[in-house]
N, C-alpha and C positions, 0 to 999 in steps of 0.2 A: 786201646777202644780210642777209636780218632771220632773228633767232636762232633761230625753229619753223619753219625749213624743213621738218625732219626728221621734224616731228611727223604724227603718224597722218594726221591730215588734210589736211595738206601734201603731203606722201612723194610721190604722182602728181603735182601737179601741178608740184615739183622736180624730179621726174628726166626728164618730157616737154619743160619749156623747156631742160635739160641736155640730151637728145639734140637739139632741133630747133634750136637753137645749136650744137653740132659740125655736124649735118648741112647750118647753111648754112657755116660756116667751112670742109666741106671742098668742096663740092657748088659751090656761091657764092661765091666768095672773091672773083671778079672784083665784087662790088658792094658788098661790105662793105672796112673797114681791117682785112686780121686784123693786124697789128702794133698795134691798141690794145686788139682783144677776147683776142688772145691771154692776153697778165694776166690778164683778167677768168673766162676761161678755166678758166687750170690753179688759180682761188682756188675752184671748186665743190667743193661734198664727193659724189666720185663714192664713196667707196667701199662703200656700200654697193645701190649700184645694178640695179634687175635687168636693165638693158639695158647697164650698164657696157661689152658690147664694143663698142658702138657709138662711146665714149670711146676706147675702149683700141684699135683700129682707127685712130682716127683721128690720135692721141699716136706708134704706132706709126711713121706715114706725116710726121710731124713729123720723128719722128729720124731715118727715109729721108733726106728731103731736108733736112736739115740745118738746120733752120731758127729758131737758135737765139739768134737778135737781141733777141727781148725774152722773152726767159724769164725766172721771176724765179731 
């Protein structure tokens, strides 16, 4: 991740990328290695996302499923 992901020129691309990866993990998890991607997903800057509910919804599903194996 580059240090300028939160700059004005990059914010939309950053948030769209996070939302897309979240949806892939949530809805197409059979097509990717979720255990490999979760640590990366947790490192994303969710704090000020306009659509952070997408990521938080997935996070709550992870909590509910007790998928703690690869949490940081």
